[in-house]
KOLLUM-911348 format. One record per residue (C-alpha): residue number from 1; residue in one letter; chain; x, y, z. Coordinates in nm, 3 decimals. Layout:
PT  bamar  lumza  lumse        u        v        w
PT    NUM      a      A        X        Y        Z
...
This chain:
PT  bamar  lumza  lumse        u        v        w
PT      1      m      A   -0.023    0.024   -0.001
PT      2      m      A    0.122    0.377   -0.066
PT      3      v      A   -0.033    0.672    0.150
PT      4      v      A   -0.006    1.019   -0.012
PT      5      g      A   -0.047    1.293    0.208
PT      6      l      A   -0.060    1.676    0.139
PT      7      h      A    0.289    1.794    0.285
PT      8      p      A    0.509    1.687    0.596
PT      9      s      A    0.430    1.810    0.935
PT     10      a      A    0.671    1.921    1.176
PT     11      f      A    0.838    1.815    1.504
PT     12      h      A    0.678    2.049    1.771
PT     13      v      A    0.829    2.156    2.107
PT     14      a      A    0.666    2.379    2.393
PT     15      w      A    0.889    2.701    2.399
PT     16      t      A    0.871    2.974    2.663
PT     17      a      A    1.091    3.263    2.564
PT     18      p      A    1.376    3.421    2.819
PT     19      k      A    1.241    3.660    3.048
PT     20      f      A    1.456    3.971    2.926
PT     21      a      A    1.234    3.952    2.584
PT     22      a      A    0.915    3.992    2.799
PT     23      g      A    0.670    4.275    2.626
PT     24      n      A    0.618    4.430    2.312
PT     25      g      A    0.306    4.234    2.199
PT     26      q      A    0.403    3.904    2.303
PT     27      t      A    0.292    3.651    2.530
PT     28      g      A    0.670    3.453    2.573
PT     29      v      A    0.504    3.127    2.536
PT     30      v      A    0.452    2.917    2.224
PT     31      k      A    0.231    2.562    2.340
PT     32      a      A    0.331    2.389    2.012
PT     33      l      A    0.651    2.562    1.805
PT     34      a      A    0.755    2.403    1.468
PT     35      v      A    1.118    2.349    1.488
PT     36      d      A    1.205    2.082    1.269
PT     37      v      A    1.038    1.838    1.013
PT     38      e      A    0.890    1.494    1.159
PT     39      p      A    1.170    1.234    1.155
PT     40      t      A    0.938    1.009    0.909
PT     41      a      A    0.626    1.081    0.704
PT     42      f      A    0.339    1.023    0.944
PT     43      w      A    0.549    1.006    1.211
PT     44      e      A    0.338    0.844    1.537
PT     45      g      A    0.476    1.097    1.762
PT     46      n      A    0.604    1.131    2.115
PT     47      d      A    0.564    0.747    2.226
PT     48      a      A    0.763    0.674    1.873
PT     49      g      A    1.076    0.825    2.021
PT     50      g      A    0.995    1.173    2.123
PT     51      d      A    1.213    1.208    2.430
PT     52      a      A    1.515    1.066    2.229
PT     53      l      A    1.435    1.328    1.987
PT     54      l      A    1.400    1.605    2.204
PT     55      k      A    1.726    1.557    2.334
PT     56      s      A    1.902    1.518    1.978
PT     57      w      A    1.752    1.842    1.852
PT     58      l      A    1.850    2.049    2.197
PT     59      k      A    2.201    1.957    2.173
PT     60      e      A    2.186    1.984    1.773
PT     61      v      A    2.099    2.346    1.780
PT     62      g      A    2.279    2.474    2.085
PT     63      f      A    1.997    2.526    2.301
PT     64      e      A    2.130    2.769    2.594
PT     65      e      A    1.864    2.733    2.868
PT     66      g      A    1.833    3.096    3.046
PT     67      d      A    1.656    3.418    3.082
PT     68      e      A    1.954    3.627    2.971
PT     69      p      A    2.070    3.790    2.655
PT     70      g      A    2.189    3.526    2.420
PT     71      q      A    2.002    3.228    2.639
PT     72      h      A    1.716    3.107    2.449
PT     73      g      A    1.445    3.028    2.757
PT     74      r      A    1.327    2.708    2.826
PT     75      v      A    1.145    2.409    2.643
PT     76      d      A    0.944    2.178    2.825
PT     77      s      A    1.047    1.812    2.872
PT     78      k      A    0.685    1.726    2.798
PT     79      l      A    0.641    1.755    2.424
PT     80      p      A    0.334    1.868    2.285
PT     81      a      A    0.060    1.610    2.171
PT     82      i      A    0.031    1.765    1.853
PT     83      n      A    0.324    1.573    1.757
PT     84      g      A    0.238    1.252    1.541
PT     85      a      A   -0.163    1.322    1.524
PT     86      s      A   -0.196    1.284    1.178
PT     87      g      A    0.014    0.916    1.204
PT     88      r      A   -0.174    0.809    1.470
PT     89      k      A   -0.527    0.879    1.315
PT     90      i      A   -0.359    0.715    0.970
PT     91      i      A   -0.272    0.402    1.155
PT     92      q      A   -0.617    0.371    1.386
PT     93      h      A   -0.868    0.476    1.102
PT     94      y      A   -0.738    0.460    0.780
PT     95      l      A   -0.473    0.140    0.814
PT     96      e      A   -0.643   -0.076    1.115
PT     97      p      A   -0.994   -0.098    0.949
PT     98      l      A   -0.803   -0.224    0.628
PT     99      g      A   -0.606   -0.469    0.811
PT    100      i      A   -0.294   -0.318    0.691
PT    101      s      A    0.025   -0.280    0.916
PT    102      p      A    0.236    0.019    0.868
PT    103      d      A    0.501   -0.195    0.819
PT    104      d      A    0.354   -0.293    0.465
PT    105      v      A    0.274    0.058    0.366
PT    106      t      A    0.509    0.330    0.173
PT    107      f      A    0.460    0.696    0.305
PT    108      t      A    0.503    0.968    0.110
PT    109      d      A    0.379    1.346    0.043
PT    110      a      A    0.250    1.541   -0.249
PT    111      y      A    0.447    1.851   -0.167
PT    112      r      A    0.769    1.731   -0.005
PT    113      h      A    0.815    2.061    0.243
PT    114      y      A    0.660    2.166    0.546
PT    115      m      A    0.446    2.467    0.559
PT    116      v      A    0.314    2.698    0.779
PT    117      k      A   -0.027    2.878    0.797
PT    118      t      A   -0.044    3.255    0.844
PT    119      g      A   -0.347    3.356    1.062
PT    120      t      A   -0.596    3.652    1.130
PT    121      k      A   -0.578    3.874    1.425
PT    122      a      A   -0.862    3.679    1.610
PT    123      k      A   -0.671    3.333    1.529
PT    124      r      A   -0.302    3.301    1.551
PT    125      e      A   -0.138    3.059    1.364
PT    126      m      A    0.218    2.887    1.339
PT    127      r      A    0.375    3.165    1.103
PT    128      d      A    0.221    3.435    1.335
PT    129      a      A    0.346    3.284    1.668
PT    130      i      A    0.698    3.228    1.530
PT    131      d      A    0.708    3.599    1.378
PT    132      i      A    0.579    3.761    1.682
PT    133      e      A    0.750    3.502    1.989
PT    134      y      A    1.082    3.397    1.783
PT    135      n      A    1.188    3.615    1.507
PT    136      s      A    1.121    3.939    1.688
PT    137      i      A    1.386    3.851    1.951
PT    138      r      A    1.620    3.588    1.742
PT    139      e      A    1.911    3.855    1.744
PT    140      q      A    1.902    3.894    2.137
PT    141      m      A    1.894    3.558    2.149
PT    142      g      A    2.178    3.499    1.917
PT    143      v      A    1.993    3.266    1.648
PT    144      p      A    1.872    3.255    1.288
PT    145      e      A    1.580    3.358    1.162
PT    146      s      A    1.319    3.131    1.093
PT    147      k      A    1.215    3.113    0.687
PT    148      l      A    0.991    2.861    0.720
PT    149      l      A    0.769    2.848    0.405
PT    150      r      A    0.462    2.962    0.417
PT    151      k      A    0.134    2.745    0.303
PT    152      i      A    0.047    2.771   -0.065
PT    153      h      A   -0.316    2.834   -0.121
PT    154      e      A   -0.486    2.528   -0.170
PT    155      r      A   -0.603    2.596   -0.558
PT    156      a      A   -0.228    2.655   -0.652
PT    157      l      A   -0.066    2.385   -0.425
PT    158      p      A   -0.143    2.051   -0.655
PT    159      g      A   -0.008    2.191   -0.964
PT    160      q      A    0.325    2.335   -0.816
PT    161      a      A    0.336    1.956   -0.616
PT    162      a      A    0.282    1.791   -0.947
PT    163      d      A    0.553    2.022   -1.119
PT    164      l      A    0.845    1.971   -0.877
PT    165      f      A    0.777    1.652   -0.715
PT    166      g      A    0.576    1.454   -0.966
PT    167      a      A    0.815    1.245   -1.105
PT    168      k      A    0.975    1.141   -0.773
PT    169      l      A    0.601    1.035   -0.676
PT    170      k      A    0.549    0.849   -0.965
PT    171      q      A    0.855    0.683   -0.942
PT    172      e      A    0.794    0.583   -0.572
PT    173      f      A    0.492    0.426   -0.754
PT    174      t      A    0.725    0.246   -0.975
PT    175      d      A    0.926    0.113   -0.707
PT    176      a      A    0.700    0.025   -0.451
PT    177      k      A    0.434   -0.127   -0.701
PT    178      p      A    0.171   -0.093   -0.422
PT    179      d      A   -0.193   -0.288   -0.461
PT    180      l      A   -0.342    0.001   -0.355
PT    181      v      A   -0.303    0.352   -0.343
PT    182      l      A   -0.454    0.604   -0.046
PT    183      t      A   -0.464    0.976   -0.106
PT    184      l      A   -0.551    1.207    0.189
PT    185      g      A   -0.752    1.503    0.106
PT    186      e      A   -0.894    1.709   -0.223
PT    187      e      A   -0.526    1.861   -0.319
PT    188      a      A   -0.380    1.522   -0.291
PT    189      w      A   -0.625    1.374   -0.493
PT    190      r      A   -0.568    1.645   -0.744
PT    191      t      A   -0.213    1.605   -0.746
PT    192      v      A   -0.200    1.228   -0.792
PT    193      d      A   -0.459    1.277   -1.085
PT    194      m      A   -0.222    1.570   -1.264
PT    195      i      A    0.061    1.355   -1.210
PT    196      f      A   -0.046    1.018   -1.337
PT    197      g      A   -0.295    1.192   -1.626
PT    198      y      A   -0.471    0.938   -1.862
PT    199      d      A   -0.375    0.681   -1.652
PT    200      a      A   -0.550    0.800   -1.320
PT    201      h      A   -0.906    0.700   -1.323
PT    202      s      A   -1.101    0.837   -0.974
PT    203      s      A   -1.431    0.693   -0.901
PT    204      v      A   -1.539    1.061   -0.911
PT    205      s      A   -1.497    1.362   -1.135
PT    206      m      A   -1.441    1.620   -0.854
PT    207      f      A   -1.353    1.560   -0.453
PT    208      d      A   -1.641    1.692   -0.330
PT    209      a      A   -1.842    1.403   -0.503
PT    210      l      A   -1.725    1.181   -0.237
PT    211      y      A   -1.951    1.362    0.040
PT    212      g      A   -2.223    1.093   -0.009
PT    213      e      A   -2.243    0.668   -0.138
PT    214      a      A   -1.928    0.713   -0.337
PT    215      y      A   -1.674    0.771   -0.047
PT    216      g      A   -1.453    0.442   -0.013
PT    217      r      A   -1.519    0.354   -0.350
PT    218      p      A   -1.207    0.279   -0.544
PT    219      g      A   -1.032    0.404   -0.875
PT    220      t      A   -0.737    0.327   -1.055
PT    221      l      A   -0.383    0.427   -1.111
PT    222      r      A   -0.150    0.288   -1.375
PT    223      s      A    0.230    0.362   -1.457
PT    224      g      A    0.359    0.159   -1.705
PT    225      n      A    0.228   -0.204   -1.680
PT    226      h      A    0.169   -0.183   -1.319
PT    227      v      A   -0.202   -0.114   -1.174
PT    228      a      A   -0.306   -0.044   -0.839
PT    229      k      A   -0.641    0.043   -0.699
PT    230      w      A   -0.695    0.433   -0.614
PT    231      l      A   -0.862    0.498   -0.270
PT    232      p      A   -0.918    0.876   -0.218
PT    233      l      A   -1.017    0.973    0.117
PT    234      v      A   -1.043    1.277    0.378
PT    235      h      A   -0.781    1.424    0.469
PT    236      p      A   -0.711    1.331    0.880
PT    237      g      A   -0.691    1.693    0.962
PT    238      l      A   -1.078    1.686    0.960
PT    239      l      A   -1.113    1.372    1.199
PT    240      r      A   -1.262    1.420    1.538
PT    241      n      A   -1.200    1.052    1.648
PT    242      s      A   -1.512    0.968    1.657
PT    243      s      A   -1.843    0.964    1.430
PT    244      p      A   -2.080    1.196    1.529
PT    245      t      A   -2.437    1.098    1.597
PT    246      g      A   -2.773    1.190    1.425
PT    247      p      A   -2.829    1.210    1.073
PT    248      l      A   -2.579    1.218    0.789
PT    249      p      A   -2.587    1.605    0.678
PT    250      a      A   -2.657    1.649    0.335
PT    251      g      A   -2.596    1.950    0.095
PT    252      r      A   -2.319    2.178    0.192
PT    253      r      A   -2.029    1.966    0.306
PT    254      t      A   -1.943    2.007    0.680
PT    255      v      A   -1.668    1.875    0.900
PT    256      a      A   -1.917    1.672    1.082
PT    257      g      A   -2.064    1.566    0.758
PT    258      w      A   -1.697    1.414    0.644
PT    259      n      A   -1.670    1.243    0.922
PT    260      q      A   -1.948    1.072    0.948
PT    261      r      A   -1.875    0.936    0.587
PT    262      h      A   -1.543    0.823    0.659
PT    263      f      A   -1.681    0.657    0.985
PT    264      k      A   -1.931    0.480    0.800
PT    265      w      A   -1.642    0.358    0.604
PT    266      v      A   -1.452    0.248    0.881
PT    267      d      A   -1.731    0.025    1.006
PT    268      k      A   -1.751   -0.125    0.632
PT    269      a      A   -1.403   -0.170    0.568
PT    270      r      A   -1.341   -0.358    0.922
PT    271      a      A   -1.626   -0.584    0.831
PT    272      e      A   -1.480   -0.669    0.482
PT    273      s      A   -1.121   -0.728    0.638
PT    274      a      A   -1.249   -0.946    0.905
PT    275      g      A   -1.442   -1.133    0.649
């Protein structure tokens, strides 16, 4: 099996800025600061070597604990729970229902660089936290500026991913020869459709058509002589770990509705796998 996500996730730490830098609109705390790319695609998080990774990172970057100029504040020894959130969901809500072990999966991404979101005054995102809390005082701390890539707009991302990384993804498909390719979310679905072109046969003509009975219906992908089933599913970022109760929301697509459809598929996939 091959799982194609959108882009890599980050390794996060809980960071408190040094006290000398307090004020100027800063809170002095970032509960989950992106400091590195996750060690492997769809990393399962803190229970999969998080403590060792944190120690290694602190040593690698030369982190100097303390509150004076030239020092870097503090990093909590307990890592944020956001680490590995997507990886854990993939195993529990995608692979296990299909009866597939992570050891039998090639994990990859449509776009190969981690990207950060920019928010609003009402809702701060990672780019804002980095600029306000870290970049604004990085000279006093004696550390380099963070220049993490800003998130590409969802309409432009598939085209850029196909242009920059399409050949790599197609080569991974050729090398792995998976029986099944699972794409996560609309952008990954559109990217794969672009890369494989006439050899991509989706079960739907547009991703939103999965918001109904077509959810979980496979298509096919071909490269050379190899053909695989293609299963487009919703991105794990929309899943809330349990199916909402009540009637399935129809018409306008909602997070609750995508959850209903995905967990309905989970029950069906588990039944078929057990049978």
